N, CA, C and O atoms as a Tripos MOL2 file, in Angstrom:
@<TRIPOS>MOLECULE
protein
  288   287    72     0     0
PROTEIN
NO_CHARGES

@<TRIPOS>ATOM
      1 N         139.8690  214.3330  124.0840 N.3       1 MET1
      2 CA        139.5690  212.8640  123.9680 C.3       1 MET1
      3 C         139.8550  212.4180  122.6120 C.2       1 MET1
      4 O         139.3630  213.0550  121.6810 O.2       1 MET1
      5 N         140.6350  211.3400  122.3700 N.am      2 ILE2
      6 CA        140.9320  210.7020  121.0000 C.3       2 ILE2
      7 C         139.8270  209.5920  120.8400 C.2       2 ILE2
      8 O         139.5690  208.6910  121.6380 O.2       2 ILE2
      9 N         139.2050  209.8700  119.5750 N.am      3 SER3
     10 CA        138.1630  208.8400  119.3700 C.3       3 SER3
     11 C         138.7050  207.4080  119.1120 C.2       3 SER3
     12 O         139.8190  207.2680  118.6080 O.2       3 SER3
     13 N         137.8710  206.2520  119.4760 N.am      4 ALA4
     14 CA        138.3330  204.9480  119.2450 C.3       4 ALA4
     15 C         138.6680  204.7050  117.7910 C.2       4 ALA4
     16 O         139.5630  203.9400  117.4330 O.2       4 ALA4
     17 N         137.8680  205.4260  116.9440 N.am      5 GLN5
     18 CA        138.1550  205.0230  115.2280 C.3       5 GLN5
     19 C         139.6150  205.7130  115.1370 C.2       5 GLN5
     20 O         140.4120  205.1230  114.4080 O.2       5 GLN5
     21 N         140.0770  206.9060  115.7930 N.am      6 LEU6
     22 CA        141.1220  207.4290  115.2670 C.3       6 LEU6
     23 C         142.5060  206.5750  116.0530 C.2       6 LEU6
     24 O         143.6520  206.5060  115.6090 O.2       6 LEU6
     25 N         142.0480  206.0580  117.1610 N.am      7 LEU7
     26 CA        143.0960  205.2150  117.8060 C.3       7 LEU7
     27 C         143.2070  204.0170  117.1200 C.2       7 LEU7
     28 O         144.2980  203.4500  117.1960 O.2       7 LEU7
     29 N         142.2750  203.4710  116.4290 N.am      8 GLU8
     30 CA        142.6540  202.1500  115.4590 C.3       8 GLU8
     31 C         143.6170  202.3940  114.4570 C.2       8 GLU8
     32 O         144.4010  201.5080  114.1180 O.2       8 GLU8
     33 N         143.6250  203.5370  113.9470 N.am      9 ILE9
     34 CA        144.4740  203.7790  112.7240 C.3       9 ILE9
     35 C         145.9490  204.6770  113.0580 C.2       9 ILE9
     36 O         146.8060  204.9880  112.2300 O.2       9 ILE9
     37 N         145.9440  204.9120  114.2170 N.am     10 LEU10
     38 CA        147.1380  205.7830  114.7330 C.3      10 LEU10
     39 C         148.4160  204.2300  115.0110 C.2      10 LEU10
     40 O         148.2770  203.0920  115.4600 O.2      10 LEU10
     41 N         149.4390  204.9270  114.5210 N.am     11 ALA11
     42 CA        150.5320  204.0560  114.7000 C.3      11 ALA11
     43 C         151.7960  204.3660  115.2650 C.2      11 ALA11
     44 O         152.0970  205.5280  114.9880 O.2      11 ALA11
     45 N         152.7160  203.7450  115.9960 N.am     12 CYS12
     46 CA        154.0130  204.4190  116.0090 C.3      12 CYS12
     47 C         154.8510  204.6130  115.0600 C.2      12 CYS12
     48 O         155.1950  203.6460  114.3790 O.2      12 CYS12
     49 N         155.3500  205.8570  114.8090 N.am     13 PRO13
     50 CA        156.0990  206.5330  113.7040 C.3      13 PRO13
     51 C         157.3680  205.8140  113.4580 C.2      13 PRO13
     52 O         157.8420  205.8980  112.3260 O.2      13 PRO13
     53 N         158.0870  205.0030  114.5060 N.am     14 LEU14
     54 CA        159.0450  204.1110  114.3440 C.3      14 LEU14
     55 C         159.0450  202.8080  113.7660 C.2      14 LEU14
     56 O         159.7680  202.4020  112.8560 O.2      14 LEU14
     57 N         158.1300  202.1770  114.4100 N.am     15 ASP15
     58 CA        157.8050  200.6410  113.8150 C.3      15 ASP15
     59 C         156.3580  200.3850  112.9440 C.2      15 ASP15
     60 O         155.9810  199.3750  112.3500 O.2      15 ASP15
     61 N         155.7580  201.6030  113.0970 N.am     16 LYS16
     62 CA        154.3230  201.5700  112.4260 C.3      16 LYS16
     63 C         153.5480  200.5780  113.0480 C.2      16 LYS16
     64 O         152.6890  200.0620  112.3330 O.2      16 LYS16
     65 N         153.6620  200.1060  114.4420 N.am     17 GLY17
     66 CA        152.8580  199.2520  115.0690 C.3      17 GLY17
     67 C         151.8470  199.8970  115.9960 C.2      17 GLY17
     68 O         151.8580  201.1180  116.1530 O.2      17 GLY17
     69 N         150.9650  199.1090  116.6190 N.am     18 GLU18
     70 CA        149.8720  199.4470  117.3520 C.3      18 GLU18
     71 C         150.3160  200.2580  118.6440 C.2      18 GLU18
     72 O         151.3270  199.8500  119.2170 O.2      18 GLU18
     73 N         149.6180  201.4340  119.1860 N.am     19 LEU19
     74 CA        149.7300  201.9220  120.2320 C.3      19 LEU19
     75 C         148.8280  201.7680  121.0510 C.2      19 LEU19
     76 O         147.6720  201.5800  120.6730 O.2      19 LEU19
     77 N         149.2000  201.8190  122.4680 N.am     20 TRP20
     78 CA        148.2060  201.4190  123.5340 C.3      20 TRP20
     79 C         147.5690  202.8180  124.0710 C.2      20 TRP20
     80 O         148.2260  203.8580  124.0190 O.2      20 TRP20
     81 N         146.5040  202.7810  124.4900 N.am     21 ASP21
     82 CA        145.8240  203.7700  124.8570 C.3      21 ASP21
     83 C         145.6780  204.0770  126.3890 C.2      21 ASP21
     84 O         144.9600  203.4870  127.1970 O.2      21 ASP21
     85 N         146.4730  205.0690  126.5900 N.am     22 PHE22
     86 CA        146.7840  205.8050  128.2360 C.3      22 PHE22
     87 C         146.4150  207.1680  128.2050 C.2      22 PHE22
     88 O         147.0990  208.0210  128.7700 O.2      22 PHE22
     89 N         145.2880  207.4560  127.5280 N.am     23 GLN23
     90 CA        144.9160  208.8720  127.4950 C.3      23 GLN23
     91 C         144.7930  209.6340  128.7510 C.2      23 GLN23
     92 O         145.2400  210.7730  128.8890 O.2      23 GLN23
     93 N         144.0250  208.8120  129.8720 N.am     24 GLU24
     94 CA        143.8820  209.2070  131.0780 C.3      24 GLU24
     95 C         145.2450  209.6720  131.6500 C.2      24 GLU24
     96 O         145.2300  210.6710  132.3700 O.2      24 GLU24
     97 N         146.3460  209.0900  131.4200 N.am     25 ASP25
     98 CA        147.5920  209.2920  131.8570 C.3      25 ASP25
     99 C         148.4270  210.3000  130.9780 C.2      25 ASP25
    100 O         149.5080  210.7340  131.3750 O.2      25 ASP25
    101 N         147.8830  210.6480  129.7800 N.am     26 GLY26
    102 CA        148.2840  211.5980  129.0220 C.3      26 GLY26
    103 C         149.3280  211.1850  127.9880 C.2      26 GLY26
    104 O         150.1520  212.0250  127.6250 O.2      26 GLY26
    105 N         149.3520  209.7360  127.4050 N.am     27 PHE27
    106 CA        150.2240  209.4480  126.5870 C.3      27 PHE27
    107 C         149.6990  208.0970  125.8120 C.2      27 PHE27
    108 O         148.8030  207.3630  126.2270 O.2      27 PHE27
    109 N         150.3680  207.9430  124.7270 N.am     28 LEU28
    110 CA        149.9890  206.6200  123.9510 C.3      28 LEU28
    111 C         151.0740  205.7930  124.0190 C.2      28 LEU28
    112 O         152.1470  206.3950  123.9910 O.2      28 LEU28
    113 N         151.1440  204.4250  124.1120 N.am     29 TYR29
    114 CA        152.4110  203.5590  124.5320 C.3      29 TYR29
    115 C         152.6000  202.5630  123.2840 C.2      29 TYR29
    116 O         151.6430  201.9900  122.7630 O.2      29 TYR29
    117 N         153.7560  202.4350  122.9130 N.am     30 ASN30
    118 CA        154.2120  201.2920  122.0980 C.3      30 ASN30
    119 C         155.0280  200.3710  123.0520 C.2      30 ASN30
    120 O         156.1110  200.6860  123.5440 O.2      30 ASN30
    121 N         154.3820  199.2050  123.2490 N.am     31 ALA31
    122 CA        155.1660  198.1610  124.2780 C.3      31 ALA31
    123 C         156.1760  197.5440  123.7220 C.2      31 ALA31
    124 O         157.1250  197.1480  124.3970 O.2      31 ALA31
    125 N         156.0920  197.3650  122.2780 N.am     32 ARG32
    126 CA        157.4620  196.5550  121.6430 C.3      32 ARG32
    127 C         158.6560  197.3470  121.8570 C.2      32 ARG32
    128 O         159.6790  196.7900  122.2560 O.2      32 ARG32
    129 N         158.6200  198.7830  121.5960 N.am     33 LEU33
    130 CA        159.7000  199.6270  121.7890 C.3      33 LEU33
    131 C         160.0490  200.3740  123.1840 C.2      33 LEU33
    132 O         161.0540  201.0270  123.4650 O.2      33 LEU33
    133 N         158.8270  200.0570  124.0280 N.am     34 ARG34
    134 CA        158.8720  201.0150  125.2860 C.3      34 ARG34
    135 C         158.8650  202.4090  125.1220 C.2      34 ARG34
    136 O         159.6060  203.0860  125.8350 O.2      34 ARG34
    137 N         158.1800  202.9070  124.3360 N.am     35 ARG35
    138 CA        158.0430  204.2590  124.1440 C.3      35 ARG35
    139 C         156.5830  204.9980  124.5900 C.2      35 ARG35
    140 O         155.5400  204.4420  124.2450 O.2      35 ARG35
    141 N         156.5320  206.1590  125.2990 N.am     36 LYS36
    142 CA        155.4250  206.8850  125.4050 C.3      36 LYS36
    143 C         155.4050  208.0800  124.5160 C.2      36 LYS36
    144 O         156.4110  208.7570  124.3020 O.2      36 LYS36
    145 N         154.4170  208.2840  124.0860 N.am     37 TYR37
    146 CA        154.1880  209.4660  122.8800 C.3      37 TYR37
    147 C         153.0770  210.1740  123.8280 C.2      37 TYR37
    148 O         152.0340  209.6770  124.2520 O.2      37 TYR37
    149 N         153.6420  211.5920  124.0600 N.am     38 PRO38
    150 CA        152.9350  212.2810  124.8570 C.3      38 PRO38
    151 C         151.4590  212.9390  124.1080 C.2      38 PRO38
    152 O         151.3510  213.1440  122.8990 O.2      38 PRO38
    153 N         150.5440  213.1650  124.9840 N.am     39 ILE39
    154 CA        149.1690  213.8580  124.4540 C.3      39 ILE39
    155 C         149.2110  215.2090  124.9830 C.2      39 ILE39
    156 O         149.1840  215.3000  126.2100 O.2      39 ILE39
    157 N         149.2750  216.3420  124.2590 N.am     40 ARG40
    158 CA        149.3080  217.6610  124.7650 C.3      40 ARG40
    159 C         148.0230  218.3250  124.2780 C.2      40 ARG40
    160 O         147.8120  218.3660  123.0660 O.2      40 ARG40
    161 N         147.2440  218.7910  125.0470 N.am     41 ASP41
    162 CA        146.0920  219.7340  124.5970 C.3      41 ASP41
    163 C         145.1040  218.4890  123.5610 C.2      41 ASP41
    164 O         144.5740  218.8090  122.4970 O.2      41 ASP41
    165 N         145.0560  217.5560  123.9600 N.am     42 GLY42
    166 CA        144.2350  216.6110  123.0530 C.3      42 GLY42
    167 C         145.0750  216.2020  121.9570 C.2      42 GLY42
    168 O         144.5660  215.4220  121.1520 O.2      42 GLY42
    169 N         146.0970  216.5230  121.7950 N.am     43 ILE43
    170 CA        146.7290  216.1210  120.2440 C.3      43 ILE43
    171 C         148.0130  215.1880  120.7130 C.2      43 ILE43
    172 O         148.7870  215.3790  121.6520 O.2      43 ILE43
    173 N         147.9840  214.2690  119.8830 N.am     44 CYS44
    174 CA        149.0270  213.2280  120.0870 C.3      44 CYS44
    175 C         150.3390  213.7060  119.3680 C.2      44 CYS44
    176 O         150.3690  214.0020  118.1740 O.2      44 CYS44
    177 N         151.2890  213.7460  120.1110 N.am     45 ILE45
    178 CA        152.5640  214.0710  119.6430 C.3      45 ILE45
    179 C         153.3750  212.8910  119.0080 C.2      45 ILE45
    180 O         154.2440  212.3800  119.7150 O.2      45 ILE45
    181 N         153.1620  212.3750  117.6510 N.am     46 LEU46
    182 CA        153.8460  211.0450  117.4390 C.3      46 LEU46
    183 C         155.0720  211.4000  116.5600 C.2      46 LEU46
    184 O         155.2200  211.2230  115.3510 O.2      46 LEU46
    185 N         155.8600  211.9110  117.4160 N.am     47 LEU47
    186 CA        157.1950  212.4530  116.7800 C.3      47 LEU47
    187 C         158.3220  211.4990  117.5460 C.2      47 LEU47
    188 O         158.2490  211.3410  118.7650 O.2      47 LEU47
    189 N         159.2570  210.9410  116.8400 N.am     48 ILE48
    190 CA        160.2510  210.0410  117.3450 C.3      48 ILE48
    191 C         160.9000  210.7680  118.6040 C.2      48 ILE48
    192 O         160.9370  210.3360  119.7560 O.2      48 ILE48
    193 N         161.3650  211.8840  118.1560 N.am     49 ASP49
    194 CA        162.2140  212.5920  119.1280 C.3      49 ASP49
    195 C         161.4190  213.1640  120.4730 C.2      49 ASP49
    196 O         161.9410  213.7190  121.4400 O.2      49 ASP49
    197 N         160.2230  212.9180  120.2950 N.am     50 GLU50
    198 CA        159.4420  213.2780  121.4110 C.3      50 GLU50
    199 C         159.0910  212.3270  122.5350 C.2      50 GLU50
    200 O         158.6000  212.5650  123.6380 O.2      50 GLU50
    201 N         159.5070  211.0700  121.9140 N.am     51 ALA51
    202 CA        158.9270  209.9550  122.6730 C.3      51 ALA51
    203 C         159.8410  209.7410  123.7460 C.2      51 ALA51
    204 O         161.0260  210.0560  123.6370 O.2      51 ALA51
    205 N         159.3000  209.1550  124.9200 N.am     52 GLU52
    206 CA        160.0480  209.0830  126.4230 C.3      52 GLU52
    207 C         160.1740  207.4440  126.0790 C.2      52 GLU52
    208 O         159.2180  206.7370  125.7610 O.2      52 GLU52
    209 N         161.5730  206.9950  126.2140 N.am     53 VAL53
    210 CA        161.8350  205.6490  126.5940 C.3      53 VAL53
    211 C         161.7490  205.3010  127.9580 C.2      53 VAL53
    212 O         162.4230  205.9700  128.7420 O.2      53 VAL53
    213 N         160.9170  204.2100  128.4750 N.am     54 VAL54
    214 CA        160.6970  203.9420  129.9200 C.3      54 VAL54
    215 C         161.6220  202.6220  130.1350 C.2      54 VAL54
    216 O         162.0940  202.0050  129.1800 O.2      54 VAL54
    217 N         161.8140  202.2850  131.3840 N.am     55 GLY55
    218 CA        162.6400  201.6870  131.8520 C.3      55 GLY55
    219 C         161.8380  200.1900  132.1510 C.2      55 GLY55
    220 O         160.6100  200.2680  132.0990 O.2      55 GLY55
    221 N         162.2930  199.1260  132.3910 N.am     56 GLU56
    222 CA        161.9760  197.8210  132.5770 C.3      56 GLU56
    223 C         160.6670  197.7180  133.5760 C.2      56 GLU56
    224 O         159.6200  197.1060  133.3670 O.2      56 GLU56
    225 N         161.0100  198.4340  134.6230 N.am     57 SER57
    226 CA        160.1520  198.1590  135.7750 C.3      57 SER57
    227 C         158.5960  199.3440  135.3100 C.2      57 SER57
    228 O         157.5350  199.0300  135.8510 O.2      57 SER57
    229 N         158.5870  200.0480  134.7750 N.am     58 GLU58
    230 CA        157.6620  201.1980  134.1790 C.3      58 GLU58
    231 C         157.0260  200.2210  132.9900 C.2      58 GLU58
    232 O         155.8130  200.0130  133.0150 O.2      58 GLU58
    233 N         157.6390  199.7760  132.2150 N.am     59 ALA59
    234 CA        157.0520  198.9640  131.1100 C.3      59 ALA59
    235 C         156.1600  197.8300  131.6230 C.2      59 ALA59
    236 O         154.9950  197.6540  131.2690 O.2      59 ALA59
    237 N         156.8460  197.0780  132.5020 N.am     60 SER60
    238 CA        155.9000  196.0270  133.3710 C.3      60 SER60
    239 C         154.6430  196.7170  133.9620 C.2      60 SER60
    240 O         153.5590  196.2680  133.5880 O.2      60 SER60
    241 N         154.6490  197.4750  134.6020 N.am     61 GLU61
    242 CA        153.5090  198.4290  135.0490 C.3      61 GLU61
    243 C         152.4730  198.8260  134.2550 C.2      61 GLU61
    244 O         151.2910  198.8450  134.6000 O.2      61 GLU61
    245 N         153.0730  199.2590  132.8000 N.am     62 LEU62
    246 CA        152.0580  199.6070  131.9360 C.3      62 LEU62
    247 C         151.4370  198.3920  131.0960 C.2      62 LEU62
    248 O         150.3460  198.4010  130.5270 O.2      62 LEU62
    249 N         152.3710  197.3380  131.1410 N.am     63 GLU63
    250 CA        151.7240  196.2580  130.4800 C.3      63 GLU63
    251 C         150.5170  195.5050  131.3860 C.2      63 GLU63
    252 O         149.5100  195.0550  130.8380 O.2      63 GLU63
    253 N         150.7540  195.4200  132.9150 N.am     64 ALA64
    254 CA        149.6200  194.9690  133.6020 C.3      64 ALA64
    255 C         148.4390  195.9530  133.7820 C.2      64 ALA64
    256 O         147.2870  195.6380  134.0820 O.2      64 ALA64
    257 N         148.9340  197.2440  133.5400 N.am     65 LYS65
    258 CA        147.5460  198.1500  133.6820 C.3      65 LYS65
    259 C         146.8470  198.1130  132.2840 C.2      65 LYS65
    260 O         145.6630  198.4470  132.2630 O.2      65 LYS65
    261 N         147.3950  197.7760  131.2140 N.am     66 HIS66
    262 CA        146.9890  197.4340  129.7440 C.3      66 HIS66
    263 C         146.0330  196.4520  129.9200 C.2      66 HIS66
    264 O         144.8310  196.6180  129.7080 O.2      66 HIS66
    265 N         146.6680  195.2030  130.3900 N.am     67 LYS67
    266 CA        145.7410  193.8880  130.5600 C.3      67 LYS67
    267 C         144.6040  194.0210  131.1760 C.2      67 LYS67
    268 O         143.5510  193.4940  130.8170 O.2      67 LYS67
    269 N         144.8030  194.9280  132.4020 N.am     68 ASP68
    270 CA        143.2500  195.5120  133.2140 C.3      68 ASP68
    271 C         142.3700  195.9900  132.3990 C.2      68 ASP68
    272 O         141.2510  195.4780  132.3810 O.2      68 ASP68
    273 N         142.6980  197.1180  131.5140 N.am     69 GLN69
    274 CA        141.9450  197.8690  130.7740 C.3      69 GLN69
    275 C         141.4050  197.0260  129.6620 C.2      69 GLN69
    276 O         140.2810  197.2760  129.2260 O.2      69 GLN69
    277 N         142.1000  196.0700  129.1830 N.am     70 VAL70
    278 CA        141.5620  194.9990  128.1260 C.3      70 VAL70
    279 C         140.4100  194.3330  128.6520 C.2      70 VAL70
    280 O         139.3340  194.2840  128.0550 O.2      70 VAL70
    281 N         140.6950  193.6840  130.0680 N.am     71 ARG71
    282 CA        139.6350  192.8170  130.3740 C.3      71 ARG71
    283 C         138.2500  193.5020  130.6460 C.2      71 ARG71
    284 O         137.1710  192.9350  130.4740 O.2      71 ARG71
    285 N         138.4180  194.8780  131.1220 N.am     72 ASP72
    286 CA        136.9170  195.6160  131.5830 C.3      72 ASP72
    287 C         136.1560  195.6010  130.1930 C.2      72 ASP72
    288 O         135.0160  196.0580  130.1090 O.2      72 ASP72
@<TRIPOS>BOND
     1     1     2 1
     2     2     3 1
     3     3     4 2
     4     3     5 am
     5     5     6 1
     6     6     7 1
     7     7     8 2
     8     7     9 am
     9     9    10 1
    10    10    11 1
    11    11    12 2
    12    11    13 am
    13    13    14 1
    14    14    15 1
    15    15    16 2
    16    15    17 am
    17    17    18 1
    18    18    19 1
    19    19    20 2
    20    19    21 am
    21    21    22 1
    22    22    23 1
    23    23    24 2
    24    23    25 am
    25    25    26 1
    26    26    27 1
    27    27    28 2
    28    27    29 am
    29    29    30 1
    30    30    31 1
    31    31    32 2
    32    31    33 am
    33    33    34 1
    34    34    35 1
    35    35    36 2
    36    35    37 am
    37    37    38 1
    38    38    39 1
    39    39    40 2
    40    39    41 am
    41    41    42 1
    42    42    43 1
    43    43    44 2
    44    43    45 am
    45    45    46 1
    46    46    47 1
    47    47    48 2
    48    47    49 am
    49    49    50 1
    50    50    51 1
    51    51    52 2
    52    51    53 am
    53    53    54 1
    54    54    55 1
    55    55    56 2
    56    55    57 am
    57    57    58 1
    58    58    59 1
    59    59    60 2
    60    59    61 am
    61    61    62 1
    62    62    63 1
    63    63    64 2
    64    63    65 am
    65    65    66 1
    66    66    67 1
    67    67    68 2
    68    67    69 am
    69    69    70 1
    70    70    71 1
    71    71    72 2
    72    71    73 am
    73    73    74 1
    74    74    75 1
    75    75    76 2
    76    75    77 am
    77    77    78 1
    78    78    79 1
    79    79    80 2
    80    79    81 am
    81    81    82 1
    82    82    83 1
    83    83    84 2
    84    83    85 am
    85    85    86 1
    86    86    87 1
    87    87    88 2
    88    87    89 am
    89    89    90 1
    90    90    91 1
    91    91    92 2
    92    91    93 am
    93    93    94 1
    94    94    95 1
    95    95    96 2
    96    95    97 am
    97    97    98 1
    98    98    99 1
    99    99   100 2
   100    99   101 am
   101   101   102 1
   102   102   103 1
   103   103   104 2
   104   103   105 am
   105   105   106 1
   106   106   107 1
   107   107   108 2
   108   107   109 am
   109   109   110 1
   110   110   111 1
   111   111   112 2
   112   111   113 am
   113   113   114 1
   114   114   115 1
   115   115   116 2
   116   115   117 am
   117   117   118 1
   118   118   119 1
   119   119   120 2
   120   119   121 am
   121   121   122 1
   122   122   123 1
   123   123   124 2
   124   123   125 am
   125   125   126 1
   126   126   127 1
   127   127   128 2
   128   127   129 am
   129   129   130 1
   130   130   131 1
   131   131   132 2
   132   131   133 am
   133   133   134 1
   134   134   135 1
   135   135   136 2
   136   135   137 am
   137   137   138 1
   138   138   139 1
   139   139   140 2
   140   139   141 am
   141   141   142 1
   142   142   143 1
   143   143   144 2
   144   143   145 am
   145   145   146 1
   146   146   147 1
   147   147   148 2
   148   147   149 am
   149   149   150 1
   150   150   151 1
   151   151   152 2
   152   151   153 am
   153   153   154 1
   154   154   155 1
   155   155   156 2
   156   155   157 am
   157   157   158 1
   158   158   159 1
   159   159   160 2
   160   159   161 am
   161   161   162 1
   162   162   163 1
   163   163   164 2
   164   163   165 am
   165   165   166 1
   166   166   167 1
   167   167   168 2
   168   167   169 am
   169   169   170 1
   170   170   171 1
   171   171   172 2
   172   171   173 am
   173   173   174 1
   174   174   175 1
   175   175   176 2
   176   175   177 am
   177   177   178 1
   178   178   179 1
   179   179   180 2
   180   179   181 am
   181   181   182 1
   182   182   183 1
   183   183   184 2
   184   183   185 am
   185   185   186 1
   186   186   187 1
   187   187   188 2
   188   187   189 am
   189   189   190 1
   190   190   191 1
   191   191   192 2
   192   191   193 am
   193   193   194 1
   194   194   195 1
   195   195   196 2
   196   195   197 am
   197   197   198 1
   198   198   199 1
   199   199   200 2
   200   199   201 am
   201   201   202 1
   202   202   203 1
   203   203   204 2
   204   203   205 am
   205   205   206 1
   206   206   207 1
   207   207   208 2
   208   207   209 am
   209   209   210 1
   210   210   211 1
   211   211   212 2
   212   211   213 am
   213   213   214 1
   214   214   215 1
   215   215   216 2
   216   215   217 am
   217   217   218 1
   218   218   219 1
   219   219   220 2
   220   219   221 am
   221   221   222 1
   222   222   223 1
   223   223   224 2
   224   223   225 am
   225   225   226 1
   226   226   227 1
   227   227   228 2
   228   227   229 am
   229   229   230 1
   230   230   231 1
   231   231   232 2
   232   231   233 am
   233   233   234 1
   234   234   235 1
   235   235   236 2
   236   235   237 am
   237   237   238 1
   238   238   239 1
   239   239   240 2
   240   239   241 am
   241   241   242 1
   242   242   243 1
   243   243   244 2
   244   243   245 am
   245   245   246 1
   246   246   247 1
   247   247   248 2
   248   247   249 am
   249   249   250 1
   250   250   251 1
   251   251   252 2
   252   251   253 am
   253   253   254 1
   254   254   255 1
   255   255   256 2
   256   255   257 am
   257   257   258 1
   258   258   259 1
   259   259   260 2
   260   259   261 am
   261   261   262 1
   262   262   263 1
   263   263   264 2
   264   263   265 am
   265   265   266 1
   266   266   267 1
   267   267   268 2
   268   267   269 am
   269   269   270 1
   270   270   271 1
   271   271   272 2
   272   271   273 am
   273   273   274 1
   274   274   275 1
   275   275   276 2
   276   275   277 am
   277   277   278 1
   278   278   279 1
   279   279   280 2
   280   279   281 am
   281   281   282 1
   282   282   283 1
   283   283   284 2
   284   283   285 am
   285   285   286 1
   286   286   287 1
   287   287   288 2
@<TRIPOS>SUBSTRUCTURE
     1 MET1         2 RESIDUE 1 A MET
     2 ILE2         6 RESIDUE 1 A ILE
     3 SER3        10 RESIDUE 1 A SER
     4 ALA4        14 RESIDUE 1 A ALA
     5 GLN5        18 RESIDUE 1 A GLN
     6 LEU6        22 RESIDUE 1 A LEU
     7 LEU7        26 RESIDUE 1 A LEU
     8 GLU8        30 RESIDUE 1 A GLU
     9 ILE9        34 RESIDUE 1 A ILE
    10 LEU10       38 RESIDUE 1 A LEU
    11 ALA11       42 RESIDUE 1 A ALA
    12 CYS12       46 RESIDUE 1 A CYS
    13 PRO13       50 RESIDUE 1 A PRO
    14 LEU14       54 RESIDUE 1 A LEU
    15 ASP15       58 RESIDUE 1 A ASP
    16 LYS16       62 RESIDUE 1 A LYS
    17 GLY17       66 RESIDUE 1 A GLY
    18 GLU18       70 RESIDUE 1 A GLU
    19 LEU19       74 RESIDUE 1 A LEU
    20 TRP20       78 RESIDUE 1 A TRP
    21 ASP21       82 RESIDUE 1 A ASP
    22 PHE22       86 RESIDUE 1 A PHE
    23 GLN23       90 RESIDUE 1 A GLN
    24 GLU24       94 RESIDUE 1 A GLU
    25 ASP25       98 RESIDUE 1 A ASP
    26 GLY26      102 RESIDUE 1 A GLY
    27 PHE27      106 RESIDUE 1 A PHE
    28 LEU28      110 RESIDUE 1 A LEU
    29 TYR29      114 RESIDUE 1 A TYR
    30 ASN30      118 RESIDUE 1 A ASN
    31 ALA31      122 RESIDUE 1 A ALA
    32 ARG32      126 RESIDUE 1 A ARG
    33 LEU33      130 RESIDUE 1 A LEU
    34 ARG34      134 RESIDUE 1 A ARG
    35 ARG35      138 RESIDUE 1 A ARG
    36 LYS36      142 RESIDUE 1 A LYS
    37 TYR37      146 RESIDUE 1 A TYR
    38 PRO38      150 RESIDUE 1 A PRO
    39 ILE39      154 RESIDUE 1 A ILE
    40 ARG40      158 RESIDUE 1 A ARG
    41 ASP41      162 RESIDUE 1 A ASP
    42 GLY42      166 RESIDUE 1 A GLY
    43 ILE43      170 RESIDUE 1 A ILE
    44 CYS44      174 RESIDUE 1 A CYS
    45 ILE45      178 RESIDUE 1 A ILE
    46 LEU46      182 RESIDUE 1 A LEU
    47 LEU47      186 RESIDUE 1 A LEU
    48 ILE48      190 RESIDUE 1 A ILE
    49 ASP49      194 RESIDUE 1 A ASP
    50 GLU50      198 RESIDUE 1 A GLU
    51 ALA51      202 RESIDUE 1 A ALA
    52 GLU52      206 RESIDUE 1 A GLU
    53 VAL53      210 RESIDUE 1 A VAL
    54 VAL54      214 RESIDUE 1 A VAL
    55 GLY55      218 RESIDUE 1 A GLY
    56 GLU56      222 RESIDUE 1 A GLU
    57 SER57      226 RESIDUE 1 A SER
    58 GLU58      230 RESIDUE 1 A GLU
    59 ALA59      234 RESIDUE 1 A ALA
    60 SER60      238 RESIDUE 1 A SER
    61 GLU61      242 RESIDUE 1 A GLU
    62 LEU62      246 RESIDUE 1 A LEU
    63 GLU63      250 RESIDUE 1 A GLU
    64 ALA64      254 RESIDUE 1 A ALA
    65 LYS65      258 RESIDUE 1 A LYS
    66 HIS66      262 RESIDUE 1 A HIS
    67 LYS67      266 RESIDUE 1 A LYS
    68 ASP68      270 RESIDUE 1 A ASP
    69 GLN69      274 RESIDUE 1 A GLN
    70 VAL70      278 RESIDUE 1 A VAL
    71 ARG71      282 RESIDUE 1 A ARG
    72 ASP72      286 RESIDUE 1 A ASP
């Protein structure tokens, strides 16, 4: 599990922006670039080449899920 303190300082290697926490799903997410960065064995793989670009529908689902997480 990645600590809240570490999540605050982690940034996307491409645009240096905020990453959303989807640890339970196995990734961190950059909503601006629609990229998922995998978490393997508790380690964030913040390499541009390892990121998965998601389609528009999945991006919408992740945005909705993030909004629900923020409300809780």
